[in-house]
N, C-alpha and C positions, 0 to 999 in steps of 0.2 A: 674377426671383423663382424660388423653388425649393421643393421638398418635402424636408425633412430627416428621415431615418430614424435615430434615435438608437440606437446598438448597445450602449451601456454597460449591462451587466447582462442582456443578451438573448442567450441561447444558442440553438442550433438548435431546441430544443424550443418556442421562442416563435414559430416560423414553421410555418405549415401550407400545403401545396400541394394544391389540389383542382381538379377539372374541373367546370364548371357549364354545363349546357345553357341555362339562362335567360340567363346572361351572354353566351354565344355567340349566342343569339337576338338580344340587344340589339346585338351587334357586327354581325351580318349585316343587321339592319334599318337600321343606320347606313349600311352600304354601299349598300343598296337606295335609301336616301334621297339620299345624296351620293356616288354612285359615281365622280364626277370626281376625288375624293380618293384613289381606290383603283384604280389602273390594273390591278393584278393581277386584280381581280374585276369589272372594268367590263363585260366581255362577258356574264358570268354575270348580273349585275344587270339589264342591259338585257333579256336573254332572260326572266328571271323576272318582271319587272314587265310586260313586253308580253304575256306569256301568262297573267297572273293575272286573276281576275275583277274587275269594277268595284268591288265592295265592299272588296276588298283594297287596291286603289289609293287608294280614298277614305280608308281607315284609315291607310294609310301617310302621307298628307298630314295628317290630323287629329291623329294622335298623335306626329308627328315630334319634338316637344320632349322626349319621353321617352327618346330615344336619340341626340340630336345633341350639343349642347355640354356639358350637364351630364347625364350618364347617370342615369336614374331608379334610386333605390335598390331599388325593387321587383324589379329584375333580379338582385340580388346577395344572397348569404346575410347573415344577421346581424339581420334584423328579428325581433321577438319572436313573430311568428305568420305563417302563410302569408298570401298576398295575399287569399285568399277570406275569412279570418276576422280579418284585421288590424283593430284598433279604428278606427272612422271618423276620429277626430281624428288618429291616427297616420298613417293612409293619406293624409288631406288634407295633413298637414304635409309628408310626403316628396314628395308630388306638387306642392305649392306651391313647394317649393325648385326643382324642375325647371322649372316655369312661369316662375320668376323667374331661372333660370339662375345660381343661387348660393345659398349658405346662411350664409356668414360674417356678413353684415350684416343678416340677417333673423331674426325670431322668428315662426314660423307655427304654434306649438303650439296656438293657439286660433283659427285663421283662419276656422273655420266659425261662431264665436260672437262674435268681437271685430271690430266694424266697422273699427277702426283697422288691424288686421292685414290685413283684406280690402282696405282702401284701399291699403295698401302693396303688396300683391300685384298689384292692378290697375295701379298706377303702374309697378312694375318690369316687368311683362309687356308693358305698352304700349310700352316702349322697345325691345322686341325684335321680330324679324321674326315675321309671322304663321306658324303659328297659335298662338303663345304666349298672346296675349290671349284668343283664343277658347277655348283649353283651360282657362285660368284661370277664365273665366266659367262654363264647364261644371262645373268643380269647385265653385265657390261656389254655383251654382244647385241642383245635385243631385249630391252626391258619390257616392251609391250607384249612381245611374244611370251615371255616368261609370266607376265601378269595373267595373260589369257590361259596359259597352261595351269597356273595355280588355281585360278577361279574354276576352271573346268574340273580339276581334281576335287576341289571342295564340293562341287555339285555332285560328282560321282560318289563322294563319301556319304552324302545324304541318301542317295539311292541304295548304296550297298549296305549301310549299317546304321547311319546316324538318325534317320527319321524314327526308326523303331527304338533305338536307344534313348532318344530324347523324350519320347512319349512316356517312358517309365522313369526317367531321371528328373524331368522338369518339376513334378510335384515334390520330390525330395528336396530339390534346391529351393523351391518356393517356401517350403516349411522352414528350412534352415535360414533363409533370408528374413523371414518373419521373426524368428527367434532372435536374430542379431539386431533387428530394428527395436524389438522390445528391450533387449539388454542395453542398447544405446540410450533409450528413453528412460528406463528405470534405474540403471546403475551407472550410466555415464560412459564416455569414451575410454577411460582408463581400464575399467573392468572388461569392456567389450574387447579391447585389443589384447589384454592379458589372456583372455580365453582362447586366443587363436593358437597359442603355442605354449607347451610346458617349459620352454627355455626362455620365455619372455620375462623381462623384469621391469619394474617401475623405478625411475630415478627422479630426483627433485632438483630444483634450481638450475635450469627450468624443469618443470614437470614434463616427463617424457617416458615413452615405453621403448625399450630396446629389444629388437628381435635378433636372435642369433642366426646370422646368415653368412654365406661365404663371400659376400661383396659388401662394400660400404656404401651407405647412402643416408641422407638426412631428408626427411619428409616433414613439411610444416603445413598441416591442414588449415591453419589460420590464414595462410596465404593462398593455398590451392586446395580446394576440397578433395577429400580422399574417398575413393570408391572401393567398396568391399564387395567381392564377388565370391559366392560359395561354389565349391566344386565337389563332385562325388568321385569322378575318375582321376582327379588330380592328386588324391592322397597317395603317398604321404608328403608330397611337396607343398610347401607354403611359398608362393611366389610374390615378390614385391616388384612391381613395374614402376620405375621412377626415371624414365628417360627425360632428358632435358627438353623443356618446352611443352611437355605433355602432362595431363593430370595424372597423379600417382594412383596406382591400383594395388590392392592386396587381394590375391586369388588364393582363398584359404579352403582347406578341406572341411567338409561338414562335421567331421569328428576329428578333433586334434588328438594326436597320440598322447598316451598317459606319461610316457617317459621322454624326457628331453636329453640332449646330447651330454649335458653335464652329469646327470645321474647315471646314464648308461656308461660313461667313461669311468665314473667313480666306482661303479659295481665291478667293472673289469679290473681296475687297479686294486680293489680290495682283495681280489682273489689271486693276486700275484705274490702276496706275502706267504712264505712257506709255512709259518706257524698257523696262519689263518686257514690255509688249505688243509692242513692236518686236522684242525678243529672241525672244519666243514665235513671232512670225510667221516668223522665220528658221528656227528649229529645228523648226517644224511641217512644213517642206518637206523638210529633211534634217538629220541629226545633224551637229553642228559642234563644233570645239574652242573652248576659251576664247580662244585667240589669234585664230582666225578671227572670232569674234563681236566681240571688242574692235576689230578692224580695220574690220569692216563697220559697227559702231555708233558709231565714233569715241569709244570709251570706253577707260578703262584696264582691264587684266586684273583687278586687284582689284575694280573696280566690277562687271565682268561676273560675277566669282566670287560676289560678295555676292548679286546677283540670282539666280543659278543655285542658290545654297545655299537661298535662301528658297523657290524653286519646288520644289527637291528635298525639303525638309522637309515641304512640303505634298502631296507625292506627285504633282506635276504634270510632273515631268521624269524621264526614264529615262537611265541612264548606260551607254554602250557602250565597253568597253576593247579597243583594237586595237593590240597591241604597246605602244609607249611613248606612244601617243596615247589621250586620253580624249575621247570624243564625247558630246555632250549632245543628246537629242531630246525633243520634246514628247510626253507621254503623251496622245495624242488621246482615248483611251477615257475617261481620268479627266476631261478637259476636257468631253467630251460629257455626262458624268454630273452636272456641277455643278448644272444646273437641277433635275434630278430629285432630287439629294441635298439641295438647299436645300428643295424642297417637302416631302420626307420629314422632314427635320430640324425644320422649322417645325411640322409636325403632331405630332411625337413629344413 
């Protein structure tokens, strides 16, 4: 599946880049809830949660669906009013989507008044890990009390950790936003969007950029301007928010990973071939020539060359030229990164 951003008729003026403290708060809360996914910030997350007051840890558990799989729209620009004054039905609709972890197959516009919609919400939330069901019940029972609790928790976040975090993070995001604006102006939307992910590709007729994601969506900036928001604590996730009736948003890490899911998968598959594994075991110890490898592996030189070419194309083999000899060695650093690269690519 993929998210397609159609570029036909969309000039640079159809793209806006902005820094959002609420969006970064959501990203940091995600790290605090699931810091095993974010090795770079794991020690910070452990320190923060262990030092936080009990009411903060309780809120982190209770409201986790708002920033885990489907990020709550309340954290992002585009709603018709601030969270404090957002109409109750609209607030309930956006929150219900998060409790159900999806919006394409649901209509929650009258979830507070329509028993059928409430039943669908309960059923969808019950199939997800807790506390999705509990949060859905809180929403249906007393949406205004839940709104007050959520806003109170967000205020607590600012006092417990976010004011300090934002002071150091905002300059990083401001520089990233400036770079993206320059790229949009100098290189155009295609180059800017391709820079967001190593798995993105450009296609023509019509001109479009395809982002490799686990859900399907089509975004047309020519019709609705696209907002780009950089994140530091959101890495390695690239989020595309394209809820019906709301402006689309791409929440992108300030540094895209070098390896996409396609390359990570290809590297794993390359090392499932038993002949290639034997070859790698030899060149992991010392660099060798094609002739030496063919002799040791009882293979022809063309066979060895084909295996080496595959490994070189995937960046797993380094080449050393010594006079008239060419030696091939295994790039151990690249091999060691395969597991981490796969984990990062699958989350991106």
